[in-house]
C-alpha positions in Angstrom: -36.2 -30.2 23.6 -33.1 -31.8 25.0 -31.3 -31.7 21.6 -32.1 -28.0 21.3 -30.4 -27.4 24.6 -27.2 -29.2 23.3 -27.3 -27.3 20.0 -27.6 -24.0 22.0 -24.6 -25.1 24.1 -22.6 -25.9 20.9 -23.5 -22.5 19.4 -22.3 -20.7 22.6 -19.0 -22.6 22.5 -18.6 -21.8 18.8 -19.2 -18.2 19.6 -16.4 -18.3 22.2 -14.1 -20.1 19.8 -14.9 -17.8 16.9 -14.2 -14.7 19.0 -10.9 -16.1 20.1 -9.8 -17.0 16.5 -10.9 -13.6 15.2 -9.1 -11.7 17.9 -5.9 -13.8 17.5 -6.0 -13.2 13.7 -6.4 -9.5 14.3 -3.4 -9.6 16.7 -5.5 -8.0 19.5 -6.6 -10.9 21.7 -7.6 -10.1 25.3 -9.6 -12.5 27.4 -12.8 -10.7 28.5 -16.4 -11.1 29.5 -17.6 -12.5 26.2 -15.7 -15.8 26.6 -16.9 -16.1 30.2 -20.5 -15.3 29.3 -20.4 -17.8 26.4 -19.0 -20.5 28.6 -21.5 -19.8 31.4 -24.4 -20.0 28.8 -23.1 -23.3 27.5 -22.7 -24.6 31.0 -26.3 -23.6 32.0 -27.8 -25.2 28.8 -25.8 -28.4 29.4 -26.9 -28.4 33.1 -30.5 -28.2 32.0 -30.0 -31.1 29.5 -28.3 -33.3 32.1 -31.1 -32.6 34.6 -33.8 -33.6 32.0 -31.8 -36.6 31.0 -31.3 -37.7 34.6 -35.1 -37.5 35.1 -35.7 -39.7 32.1 -33.1 -42.3 33.2 -34.0 -42.1 36.9 -30.3 -41.9 37.7 -27.1 -39.9 37.0 -27.0 -39.7 33.2 -23.9 -41.8 32.5 -25.5 -44.9 30.9 -24.1 -44.6 27.4 -21.1 -43.1 25.6 -23.4 -40.3 24.5 -24.1 -39.5 28.2 -20.5 -39.8 29.2 -19.2 -37.4 26.5 -21.8 -34.7 27.5 -21.2 -35.1 31.2 -17.4 -34.9 30.6 -17.8 -31.8 28.5 -19.9 -30.3 31.2 -17.3 -31.2 33.8 -14.6 -29.3 31.9 -16.7 -26.1 32.0 -17.5 -26.7 35.7 -13.9 -27.0 36.7 -12.9 -24.0 34.6 -15.6 -21.8 36.2 -14.5 -23.0 39.7 -10.8 -22.8 39.2 -9.9 -20.7 36.2 -11.1 -17.4 37.6 -9.7 -18.1 41.0 -6.1 -18.5 39.8 -6.0 -15.7 37.2 -6.4 -18.2 34.4 -9.0 -16.4 32.4 -7.4 -17.4 29.1 -7.9 -21.0 30.1 -11.5 -20.7 29.0 -10.5 -19.9 25.4 -8.5 -23.1 25.4 -11.2 -25.1 27.2 -14.1 -24.2 24.9 -12.7 -26.1 21.8 -12.3 -29.3 23.9 -15.8 -29.1 25.3 -17.1 -28.3 21.8 -15.5 -31.3 20.2 -16.8 -33.7 22.8 -20.4 -32.3 22.4 -20.1 -32.5 18.6 -19.0 -36.1 18.7 -21.8 -36.9 21.0 -24.4 -35.3 18.8 -23.1 -36.4 15.4 -22.0 -40.0 16.2 -24.6 -42.8 16.6 -23.9 -43.0 20.3 -27.3 -42.2 21.9 -29.5 -44.8 23.4 -33.2 -44.6 24.3 -33.2 -43.5 28.0 -34.4 -46.1 30.4 -35.2 -45.9 34.0 -32.7 -47.8 36.1 -32.3 -48.9 39.7 -30.2 -46.4 41.6 -27.9 -46.3 44.6 -26.8 -43.0 46.0 -23.2 -44.1 46.6 -22.9 -45.6 43.1 -24.3 -42.3 41.7 -21.8 -40.3 43.7 -19.0 -42.6 42.6 -19.9 -42.3 38.9 -20.4 -38.5 38.9 -17.2 -37.7 40.9 -15.2 -39.9 38.6 -16.2 -37.8 35.6 -15.7 -34.5 37.4 -12.2 -35.8 38.4 -11.5 -36.4 34.7 -12.6 -32.8 34.1 -10.0 -31.6 36.5 -7.3 -33.8 34.8 -8.5 -32.5 31.4 -8.1 -28.9 32.6 -4.6 -29.8 33.8 -3.8 -31.0 30.3 -5.2 -27.7 28.9 -2.9 -25.8 31.3 -0.1 -28.0 30.1 -0.7 -27.1 26.5 -0.7 -23.4 27.4 2.6 -23.9 29.3 4.2 -25.6 26.3 2.9 -23.0 23.9 4.2 -20.1 26.0 7.6 -21.8 26.5 7.8 -22.2 22.7 6.9 -18.5 22.0 9.4 -17.3 24.6 12.2 -19.4 23.2 11.4 -18.2 19.7 11.3 -14.6 20.9 7.8 -14.2 19.2 6.0 -11.3 20.6 2.2 -11.4 20.2 -1.0 -10.4 22.0 -1.5 -14.1 22.9 1.9 -14.2 24.7 1.1 -11.0 26.6 -2.2 -12.4 27.8 -1.1 -15.9 28.8 -0.7 -16.3 32.5 2.9 -16.2 33.9 4.6 -19.5 33.1 5.1 -20.2 36.8 1.4 -19.7 37.5 0.6 -22.3 34.7 3.0 -24.8 36.3 1.4 -24.3 39.7 -2.1 -24.6 38.2 -1.1 -28.0 36.6 -0.1 -29.3 39.9 -3.2 -28.0 41.7 -5.5 -29.5 39.0 -3.7 -32.9 39.1 -4.1 -33.0 42.9 -7.8 -32.0 42.6 -8.3 -34.8 40.1 -6.5 -37.4 42.3 -8.5 -36.4 45.4 -11.9 -36.6 43.5 -11.0 -40.0 42.1 -10.0 -41.2 45.6 -13.3 -40.0 47.0 -15.2 -41.7 44.1 -13.4 -45.0 44.9 -14.5 -44.6 48.6 -18.1 -43.9 47.5 -18.0 -47.0 45.3 -16.9 -49.2 48.2 -19.5 -47.7 50.6 -22.2 -48.8 48.1 -21.5 -52.4 48.9 -22.5 -53.3 45.4 -20.7 -55.2 42.7 -18.8 -52.7 40.5 -18.1 -52.9 36.8 -14.7 -54.5 36.7 -13.6 -52.9 33.5 -14.4 -49.4 34.7 -13.0 -50.0 38.1 -9.7 -51.3 36.6 -9.5 -48.4 34.2 -10.1 -45.8 36.9 -7.5 -47.4 39.1 -5.0 -47.4 36.3 -5.7 -43.7 35.6 -5.3 -42.9 39.3 -2.0 -44.7 39.3 -0.8 -42.9 36.2 -1.5 -39.5 37.6 -0.2 -40.4 41.1 3.1 -41.5 39.4 3.3 -38.2 37.6 2.9 -36.2 40.8 5.4 -38.4 42.6 7.9 -37.9 39.8 7.3 -34.1 40.0 7.7 -34.1 43.8 11.0 -36.0 43.5 12.4 -33.6 40.9 12.2 -36.1 38.0 9.4 -34.1 36.3 10.3 -30.4 36.2 7.6 -28.1 34.8 8.1 -28.8 31.1 8.2 -32.5 31.5 5.2 -32.3 33.9 3.3 -30.5 31.2 4.2 -33.1 28.6 3.3 -36.0 30.9 -0.1 -34.3 31.8 -1.0 -33.7 28.2 0.0 -37.2 27.1 -1.8 -38.8 30.0 -5.1 -37.1 29.2 -4.8 -37.9 25.5 -4.4 -41.6 26.5 -7.5 -41.3 28.7 -9.6 -39.8 25.9 -8.4 -42.4 23.4 -9.3 -45.2 25.8 -12.7 -43.9 26.7 -14.7 -45.5 23.8 -13.1 -48.8 24.4 -13.7 -48.7 28.2 -17.4 -47.8 27.6 -17.8 -50.6 25.0 -16.2 -53.3 27.1 -18.0 -52.3 30.3 -21.4 -52.5 28.4 -20.9 -56.1 27.3 -22.6 -58.8 29.4 
């Protein structure tokens, strides 16, 4: 049953991606209800999967790389649904769907799943773990907005007129969205650290150190932007590069943290 939910979510995201590619190929792309409905459907199916998985494990489903990838993919869609529509970034969904799809596909195809086991729980530790992943979702959406910024800048400099260019949000809105999403990610990570300390339990040193390093990286990016050393284009590059580093380090962090 749980795999069927994930397959349904993947098909919904494939539908969103297929619509986008077809419309772009036809030169008539306009973000509309189809993409939003497809993403909402995928989000609902993944929410159902995570609920069932959490019941099996007796805790927040973040106990394997399989769980982490699915929860991370879910968090991308959550942040998009909360933020994308609020800041006139409807096209962000068309760029978010491929990222969520790839993470789901890797989780399903790769030998990453483990037999769910009930574990002892602590509310603060659960809050810490969940907020950390949602924070990475915000940072991931900031990277997606960064890609959109760099793409639009390239199209403008090349004087290439297309339906994609006309439907991209104003470049100033994208720059503002990157900053807002970075701040959201930093705030959520900070709250997750506080929740971890309130648990008064020993934390996994590998995950704690990695989270602290990621917090420091994005805090540095925001400080550089505030001081004028990271104007919008450089900010977008830093944001995309930073999240690529996070994604590449994720398997290693999960592997090292699972070792006794």
